[in-house]
PDB file of N, CA, C and O in Angstrom, chain B, residues numbered from 101:
ATOM      1  N   MET B 101       0.812  -1.176  -0.060  1.00  0.00           N
ATOM      2  CA  MET B 101       0.017  -0.006  -0.015  1.00  0.00           C
ATOM      3  C   MET B 101       0.924   1.189  -0.004  1.00  0.00           C
ATOM      4  O   MET B 101       1.931   1.235   0.703  1.00  0.00           O
ATOM      5  N   GLN B 102       0.528   2.190  -0.836  1.00  0.00           N
ATOM      6  CA  GLN B 102       1.276   3.363  -0.882  1.00  0.00           C
ATOM      7  C   GLN B 102       0.407   4.619  -0.640  1.00  0.00           C
ATOM      8  O   GLN B 102      -0.770   4.637  -1.001  1.00  0.00           O
ATOM      9  N   LYS B 103       0.961   5.605  -0.063  1.00  0.00           N
ATOM     10  CA  LYS B 103       0.174   6.806   0.290  1.00  0.00           C
ATOM     11  C   LYS B 103       1.049   8.005   0.152  1.00  0.00           C
ATOM     12  O   LYS B 103       2.214   7.953   0.547  1.00  0.00           O
ATOM     13  N   LYS B 104       0.556   9.074  -0.384  1.00  0.00           N
ATOM     14  CA  LYS B 104       1.249  10.345  -0.442  1.00  0.00           C
ATOM     15  C   LYS B 104       0.849  11.124   0.818  1.00  0.00           C
ATOM     16  O   LYS B 104      -0.332  11.250   1.140  1.00  0.00           O
ATOM     17  N   LEU B 105       1.863  11.641   1.518  1.00  0.00           N
ATOM     18  CA  LEU B 105       1.747  12.441   2.743  1.00  0.00           C
ATOM     19  C   LEU B 105       2.396  13.751   2.438  1.00  0.00           C
ATOM     20  O   LEU B 105       3.349  13.844   1.665  1.00  0.00           O
ATOM     21  N   GLU B 106       1.840  14.793   3.086  1.00  0.00           N
ATOM     22  CA  GLU B 106       2.432  16.146   3.076  1.00  0.00           C
ATOM     23  C   GLU B 106       3.763  16.108   3.824  1.00  0.00           C
ATOM     24  O   GLU B 106       3.887  15.457   4.862  1.00  0.00           O
ATOM     25  N   THR B 107       4.794  16.843   3.260  1.00  0.00           N
ATOM     26  CA  THR B 107       6.040  16.879   4.005  1.00  0.00           C
ATOM     27  C   THR B 107       6.220  18.272   4.554  1.00  0.00           C
ATOM     28  O   THR B 107       5.775  19.265   3.978  1.00  0.00           O
ATOM     29  N   LEU B 108       6.914  18.310   5.733  1.00  0.00           N
ATOM     30  CA  LEU B 108       7.107  19.582   6.392  1.00  0.00           C
ATOM     31  C   LEU B 108       8.643  19.798   6.646  1.00  0.00           C
ATOM     32  O   LEU B 108       9.302  18.933   7.223  1.00  0.00           O
ATOM     33  N   ALA B 109       9.175  20.926   6.217  1.00  0.00           N
ATOM     34  CA  ALA B 109      10.672  21.110   6.470  1.00  0.00           C
ATOM     35  C   ALA B 109      10.921  22.623   6.576  1.00  0.00           C
ATOM     36  O   ALA B 109      11.460  23.205   5.634  1.00  0.00           O
ATOM     37  N   PHE B 110      10.572  23.243   7.622  1.00  0.00           N
ATOM     38  CA  PHE B 110      10.757  24.703   7.784  1.00  0.00           C
ATOM     39  C   PHE B 110      12.167  24.994   8.223  1.00  0.00           C
ATOM     40  O   PHE B 110      12.953  25.613   7.506  1.00  0.00           O
ATOM     41  N   SER B 111      12.475  24.524   9.443  1.00  0.00           N
ATOM     42  CA  SER B 111      13.649  24.901  10.052  1.00  0.00           C
ATOM     43  C   SER B 111      14.348  23.726  10.823  1.00  0.00           C
ATOM     44  O   SER B 111      15.299  23.912  11.582  1.00  0.00           O
ATOM     45  N   GLY B 112      13.827  22.579  10.578  1.00  0.00           N
ATOM     46  CA  GLY B 112      14.190  21.317  11.243  1.00  0.00           C
ATOM     47  C   GLY B 112      14.243  20.157  10.354  1.00  0.00           C
ATOM     48  O   GLY B 112      14.365  20.335   9.142  1.00  0.00           O
ATOM     49  N   PRO B 113      14.159  18.953  10.868  1.00  0.00           N
ATOM     50  CA  PRO B 113      14.209  17.672  10.068  1.00  0.00           C
ATOM     51  C   PRO B 113      12.937  17.579   9.344  1.00  0.00           C
ATOM     52  O   PRO B 113      11.920  18.113   9.785  1.00  0.00           O
ATOM     53  N   LEU B 114      12.963  16.865   8.156  1.00  0.00           N
ATOM     54  CA  LEU B 114      11.861  16.632   7.357  1.00  0.00           C
ATOM     55  C   LEU B 114      10.809  15.755   8.099  1.00  0.00           C
ATOM     56  O   LEU B 114      11.205  14.739   8.671  1.00  0.00           O
ATOM     57  N   LYS B 115       9.536  16.081   8.120  1.00  0.00           N
ATOM     58  CA  LYS B 115       8.594  15.266   8.862  1.00  0.00           C
ATOM     59  C   LYS B 115       7.364  14.988   7.955  1.00  0.00           C
ATOM     60  O   LYS B 115       7.111  15.695   6.980  1.00  0.00           O
ATOM     61  N   LEU B 116       6.645  13.965   8.312  1.00  0.00           N
ATOM     62  CA  LEU B 116       5.324  13.692   7.604  1.00  0.00           C
ATOM     63  C   LEU B 116       4.226  14.104   8.554  1.00  0.00           C
ATOM     64  O   LEU B 116       4.344  13.936   9.768  1.00  0.00           O
ATOM     65  N   LYS B 117       3.217  14.613   8.032  1.00  0.00           N
ATOM     66  CA  LYS B 117       2.002  14.962   8.871  1.00  0.00           C
ATOM     67  C   LYS B 117       1.061  13.752   8.805  1.00  0.00           C
ATOM     68  O   LYS B 117       0.578  13.336   7.752  1.00  0.00           O
ATOM     69  N   ARG B 118       0.846  13.236   9.986  1.00  0.00           N
ATOM     70  CA  ARG B 118       0.094  12.040  10.074  1.00  0.00           C
ATOM     71  C   ARG B 118      -1.416  12.300   9.892  1.00  0.00           C
ATOM     72  O   ARG B 118      -1.911  13.367  10.255  1.00  0.00           O
ATOM     73  N   ASP B 119      -2.139  11.322   9.329  1.00  0.00           N
ATOM     74  CA  ASP B 119      -3.546  11.382   9.207  1.00  0.00           C
ATOM     75  C   ASP B 119      -4.147  10.781  10.458  1.00  0.00           C
ATOM     76  O   ASP B 119      -4.490   9.604  10.566  1.00  0.00           O
ATOM     77  N   SER B 120      -4.242  11.751  11.431  1.00  0.00           N
ATOM     78  CA  SER B 120      -4.863  11.298  12.753  1.00  0.00           C
ATOM     79  C   SER B 120      -5.622  12.522  13.208  1.00  0.00           C
ATOM     80  O   SER B 120      -5.477  13.620  12.670  1.00  0.00           O
ATOM     81  N   VAL B 121      -6.478  12.279  14.269  1.00  0.00           N
ATOM     82  CA  VAL B 121      -7.221  13.338  14.879  1.00  0.00           C
ATOM     83  C   VAL B 121      -6.272  14.389  15.418  1.00  0.00           C
ATOM     84  O   VAL B 121      -6.541  15.564  15.170  1.00  0.00           O
ATOM     85  N   SER B 122      -5.249  14.113  16.090  1.00  0.00           N
ATOM     86  CA  SER B 122      -4.264  14.993  16.634  1.00  0.00           C
ATOM     87  C   SER B 122      -3.311  15.426  15.561  1.00  0.00           C
ATOM     88  O   SER B 122      -3.158  14.770  14.530  1.00  0.00           O
ATOM     89  N   ASP B 123      -2.667  16.549  15.821  1.00  0.00           N
ATOM     90  CA  ASP B 123      -1.688  17.098  14.858  1.00  0.00           C
ATOM     91  C   ASP B 123      -0.295  16.478  15.201  1.00  0.00           C
ATOM     92  O   ASP B 123       0.518  17.149  15.838  1.00  0.00           O
ATOM     93  N   LYS B 124      -0.019  15.263  14.806  1.00  0.00           N
ATOM     94  CA  LYS B 124       1.264  14.520  15.148  1.00  0.00           C
ATOM     95  C   LYS B 124       2.081  14.477  13.866  1.00  0.00           C
ATOM     96  O   LYS B 124       1.526  14.488  12.768  1.00  0.00           O
ATOM     97  N   LYS B 125       3.389  14.429  14.007  1.00  0.00           N
ATOM     98  CA  LYS B 125       4.268  14.233  12.844  1.00  0.00           C
ATOM     99  C   LYS B 125       5.210  13.115  13.153  1.00  0.00           C
ATOM    100  O   LYS B 125       5.435  12.690  14.286  1.00  0.00           O
ATOM    101  N   VAL B 126       5.777  12.645  11.962  1.00  0.00           N
ATOM    102  CA  VAL B 126       6.776  11.543  11.980  1.00  0.00           C
ATOM    103  C   VAL B 126       8.057  11.989  11.333  1.00  0.00           C
ATOM    104  O   VAL B 126       7.990  12.546  10.237  1.00  0.00           O
ATOM    105  N   THR B 127       9.134  11.807  11.872  1.00  0.00           N
ATOM    106  CA  THR B 127      10.418  12.160  11.342  1.00  0.00           C
ATOM    107  C   THR B 127      10.865  11.186  10.204  1.00  0.00           C
ATOM    108  O   THR B 127      10.776   9.966  10.344  1.00  0.00           O
ATOM    109  N   VAL B 128      11.349  11.774   9.073  1.00  0.00           N
ATOM    110  CA  VAL B 128      11.731  11.135   7.952  1.00  0.00           C
ATOM    111  C   VAL B 128      13.349  11.148   7.855  1.00  0.00           C
ATOM    112  O   VAL B 128      13.983  12.200   7.931  1.00  0.00           O
ATOM    113  N   GLU B 129      13.904   9.987   7.694  1.00  0.00           N
ATOM    114  CA  GLU B 129      15.370   9.940   7.586  1.00  0.00           C
ATOM    115  C   GLU B 129      15.695   9.597   6.070  1.00  0.00           C
ATOM    116  O   GLU B 129      14.958   8.924   5.350  1.00  0.00           O
ATOM    117  N   ALA B 130      16.884  10.149   5.700  1.00  0.00           N
ATOM    118  CA  ALA B 130      17.330   9.794   4.269  1.00  0.00           C
ATOM    119  C   ALA B 130      18.500   8.957   4.201  1.00  0.00           C
ATOM    120  O   ALA B 130      19.504   9.228   4.860  1.00  0.00           O
ATOM    121  N   LYS B 131      18.424   7.910   3.409  1.00  0.00           N
ATOM    122  CA  LYS B 131      19.605   7.008   3.190  1.00  0.00           C
ATOM    123  C   LYS B 131      20.078   7.304   1.842  1.00  0.00           C
ATOM    124  O   LYS B 131      19.357   7.165   0.853  1.00  0.00           O
ATOM    125  N   VAL B 132      21.395   7.749   1.792  1.00  0.00           N
ATOM    126  CA  VAL B 132      21.964   8.156   0.536  1.00  0.00           C
ATOM    127  C   VAL B 132      22.985   7.066   0.100  1.00  0.00           C
ATOM    128  O   VAL B 132      23.823   6.631   0.889  1.00  0.00           O
ATOM    129  N   ASP B 133      22.882   6.644  -1.188  1.00  0.00           N
ATOM    130  CA  ASP B 133      23.963   5.791  -1.815  1.00  0.00           C
ATOM    131  C   ASP B 133      25.041   6.727  -2.311  1.00  0.00           C
ATOM    132  O   ASP B 133      24.852   7.521  -3.233  1.00  0.00           O
ATOM    133  N   LEU B 134      26.211   6.594  -1.640  1.00  0.00           N
ATOM    134  CA  LEU B 134      27.250   7.544  -2.007  1.00  0.00           C
ATOM    135  C   LEU B 134      27.847   7.204  -3.395  1.00  0.00           C
ATOM    136  O   LEU B 134      28.547   8.048  -3.955  1.00  0.00           O
ATOM    137  N   ASP B 135      27.614   6.066  -3.944  1.00  0.00           N
ATOM    138  CA  ASP B 135      28.174   5.783  -5.188  1.00  0.00           C
ATOM    139  C   ASP B 135      27.243   6.382  -6.304  1.00  0.00           C
ATOM    140  O   ASP B 135      27.735   6.998  -7.249  1.00  0.00           O
ATOM    141  N   THR B 136      26.015   6.208  -6.190  1.00  0.00           N
ATOM    142  CA  THR B 136      25.079   6.745  -7.202  1.00  0.00           C
ATOM    143  C   THR B 136      24.465   8.030  -6.925  1.00  0.00           C
ATOM    144  O   THR B 136      24.069   8.727  -7.859  1.00  0.00           O
ATOM    145  N   GLY B 137      24.347   8.423  -5.649  1.00  0.00           N
ATOM    146  CA  GLY B 137      23.600   9.607  -5.273  1.00  0.00           C
ATOM    147  C   GLY B 137      22.184   9.434  -5.155  1.00  0.00           C
ATOM    148  O   GLY B 137      21.459  10.415  -4.992  1.00  0.00           O
ATOM    149  N   ALA B 138      21.687   8.168  -5.230  1.00  0.00           N
ATOM    150  CA  ALA B 138      20.286   7.917  -5.034  1.00  0.00           C
ATOM    151  C   ALA B 138      19.888   8.101  -3.534  1.00  0.00           C
ATOM    152  O   ALA B 138      20.608   7.701  -2.620  1.00  0.00           O
ATOM    153  N   VAL B 139      18.797   8.680  -3.359  1.00  0.00           N
ATOM    154  CA  VAL B 139      18.319   8.971  -1.983  1.00  0.00           C
ATOM    155  C   VAL B 139      17.054   8.188  -1.742  1.00  0.00           C
ATOM    156  O   VAL B 139      16.147   8.228  -2.573  1.00  0.00           O
ATOM    157  N   GLN B 140      16.956   7.454  -0.600  1.00  0.00           N
ATOM    158  CA  GLN B 140      15.749   6.746  -0.108  1.00  0.00           C
ATOM    159  C   GLN B 140      15.294   7.301   1.212  1.00  0.00           C
ATOM    160  O   GLN B 140      16.062   7.387   2.170  1.00  0.00           O
ATOM    161  N   LEU B 141      13.990   7.690   1.254  1.00  0.00           N
ATOM    162  CA  LEU B 141      13.461   8.296   2.481  1.00  0.00           C
ATOM    163  C   LEU B 141      12.866   7.179   3.286  1.00  0.00           C
ATOM    164  O   LEU B 141      12.212   6.307   2.713  1.00  0.00           O
ATOM    165  N   VAL B 142      13.054   7.156   4.567  1.00  0.00           N
ATOM    166  CA  VAL B 142      12.531   6.006   5.404  1.00  0.00           C
ATOM    167  C   VAL B 142      12.112   6.617   6.705  1.00  0.00           C
ATOM    168  O   VAL B 142      12.582   7.679   7.111  1.00  0.00           O
ATOM    169  N   VAL B 143      11.180   5.888   7.370  1.00  0.00           N
ATOM    170  CA  VAL B 143      10.767   6.204   8.675  1.00  0.00           C
ATOM    171  C   VAL B 143      11.104   5.010   9.609  1.00  0.00           C
ATOM    172  O   VAL B 143      11.256   3.874   9.159  1.00  0.00           O
ATOM    173  N   SER B 144      11.214   5.309  10.922  1.00  0.00           N
ATOM    174  CA  SER B 144      11.567   4.260  11.859  1.00  0.00           C
ATOM    175  C   SER B 144      10.452   3.171  11.966  1.00  0.00           C
ATOM    176  O   SER B 144       9.296   3.456  11.656  1.00  0.00           O
ATOM    177  N   ASP B 145      10.771   2.019  12.371  1.00  0.00           N
ATOM    178  CA  ASP B 145       9.769   0.873  12.562  1.00  0.00           C
ATOM    179  C   ASP B 145       8.671   1.397  13.527  1.00  0.00           C
ATOM    180  O   ASP B 145       7.499   1.142  13.250  1.00  0.00           O
ATOM    181  N   ARG B 146       8.932   2.018  14.495  1.00  0.00           N
ATOM    182  CA  ARG B 146       7.953   2.549  15.464  1.00  0.00           C
ATOM    183  C   ARG B 146       7.027   3.622  14.806  1.00  0.00           C
ATOM    184  O   ARG B 146       5.826   3.591  15.076  1.00  0.00           O
ATOM    185  N   ASP B 147       7.507   4.541  13.982  1.00  0.00           N
ATOM    186  CA  ASP B 147       6.721   5.497  13.322  1.00  0.00           C
ATOM    187  C   ASP B 147       5.935   4.788  12.194  1.00  0.00           C
ATOM    188  O   ASP B 147       4.805   5.200  11.934  1.00  0.00           O
ATOM    189  N   LEU B 148       6.438   3.788  11.535  1.00  0.00           N
ATOM    190  CA  LEU B 148       5.802   3.010  10.538  1.00  0.00           C
ATOM    191  C   LEU B 148       4.523   2.359  11.039  1.00  0.00           C
ATOM    192  O   LEU B 148       3.483   2.326  10.382  1.00  0.00           O
ATOM    193  N   GLN B 149       4.686   1.817  12.317  1.00  0.00           N
ATOM    194  CA  GLN B 149       3.494   1.248  12.936  1.00  0.00           C
ATOM    195  C   GLN B 149       2.400   2.272  13.229  1.00  0.00           C
ATOM    196  O   GLN B 149       1.217   1.949  13.119  1.00  0.00           O
ATOM    197  N   ARG B 150       2.759   3.467  13.589  1.00  0.00           N
ATOM    198  CA  ARG B 150       1.819   4.574  13.861  1.00  0.00           C
ATOM    199  C   ARG B 150       1.088   4.898  12.549  1.00  0.00           C
ATOM    200  O   ARG B 150      -0.131   5.063  12.525  1.00  0.00           O
ATOM    201  N   LEU B 151       1.837   4.980  11.496  1.00  0.00           N
ATOM    202  CA  LEU B 151       1.261   5.310  10.161  1.00  0.00           C
ATOM    203  C   LEU B 151       0.265   4.238   9.769  1.00  0.00           C
ATOM    204  O   LEU B 151      -0.862   4.536   9.375  1.00  0.00           O
ATOM    205  N   ARG B 152       0.676   3.022   9.878  1.00  0.00           N
ATOM    206  CA  ARG B 152      -0.286   1.925   9.626  1.00  0.00           C
ATOM    207  C   ARG B 152      -1.569   1.959  10.455  1.00  0.00           C
ATOM    208  O   ARG B 152      -2.656   1.697   9.940  1.00  0.00           O
ATOM    209  N   GLN B 153      -1.432   2.285  11.752  1.00  0.00           N
ATOM    210  CA  GLN B 153      -2.662   2.438  12.611  1.00  0.00           C
ATOM    211  C   GLN B 153      -3.447   3.555  12.098  1.00  0.00           C
ATOM    212  O   GLN B 153      -4.665   3.403  12.012  1.00  0.00           O
ATOM    213  N   ASP B 154      -2.889   4.706  11.731  1.00  0.00           N
ATOM    214  CA  ASP B 154      -3.662   5.812  11.219  1.00  0.00           C
ATOM    215  C   ASP B 154      -4.410   5.455   9.949  1.00  0.00           C
ATOM    216  O   ASP B 154      -5.572   5.801   9.738  1.00  0.00           O
ATOM    217  N   ALA B 155      -3.635   4.707   9.081  1.00  0.00           N
ATOM    218  CA  ALA B 155      -4.368   4.290   7.849  1.00  0.00           C
ATOM    219  C   ALA B 155      -5.550   3.348   7.995  1.00  0.00           C
ATOM    220  O   ALA B 155      -6.539   3.465   7.272  1.00  0.00           O
ATOM    221  N   GLN B 156      -5.440   2.360   8.985  1.00  0.00           N
ATOM    222  CA  GLN B 156      -6.497   1.502   9.321  1.00  0.00           C
ATOM    223  C   GLN B 156      -7.628   2.284   9.868  1.00  0.00           C
ATOM    224  O   GLN B 156      -8.761   2.003   9.478  1.00  0.00           O
ATOM    225  N   GLN B 157      -7.440   3.271  10.761  1.00  0.00           N
ATOM    226  CA  GLN B 157      -8.529   4.069  11.310  1.00  0.00           C
ATOM    227  C   GLN B 157      -9.161   4.926  10.267  1.00  0.00           C
ATOM    228  O   GLN B 157     -10.381   5.087  10.289  1.00  0.00           O
ATOM    229  N   SER B 158      -8.420   5.486   9.358  1.00  0.00           N
ATOM    230  CA  SER B 158      -9.087   6.243   8.282  1.00  0.00           C
ATOM    231  C   SER B 158      -9.903   5.526   7.358  1.00  0.00           C
ATOM    232  O   SER B 158     -10.790   6.119   6.743  1.00  0.00           O
ATOM    233  N   CYS B 159      -9.672   4.196   7.185  1.00  0.00           N
ATOM    234  CA  CYS B 159     -10.387   3.369   6.292  1.00  0.00           C
ATOM    235  C   CYS B 159     -11.738   2.952   6.877  1.00  0.00           C
ATOM    236  O   CYS B 159     -12.585   2.446   6.141  1.00  0.00           O
ATOM    237  N   ARG B 160     -11.954   3.142   8.130  1.00  0.00           N
ATOM    238  CA  ARG B 160     -13.153   2.696   8.809  1.00  0.00           C
ATOM    239  C   ARG B 160     -14.337   3.759   8.564  1.00  0.00           C
ATOM    240  O   ARG B 160     -15.449   3.569   9.057  1.00  0.00           O
TER     241      ARG B 160
END
């Protein structure tokens, strides 16, 4: 399952705005391949669980 989320990066780390009742955010980390310059954005396992819970609740 894929989902587009709004990104926020004003003066701190890049964050995702969660689809939840409260205004919560998830920090996004970047993994960079130093050979090719490819960038992969990832969230922690804990934050991924929170995003999955938000998605399940929004489908109800």
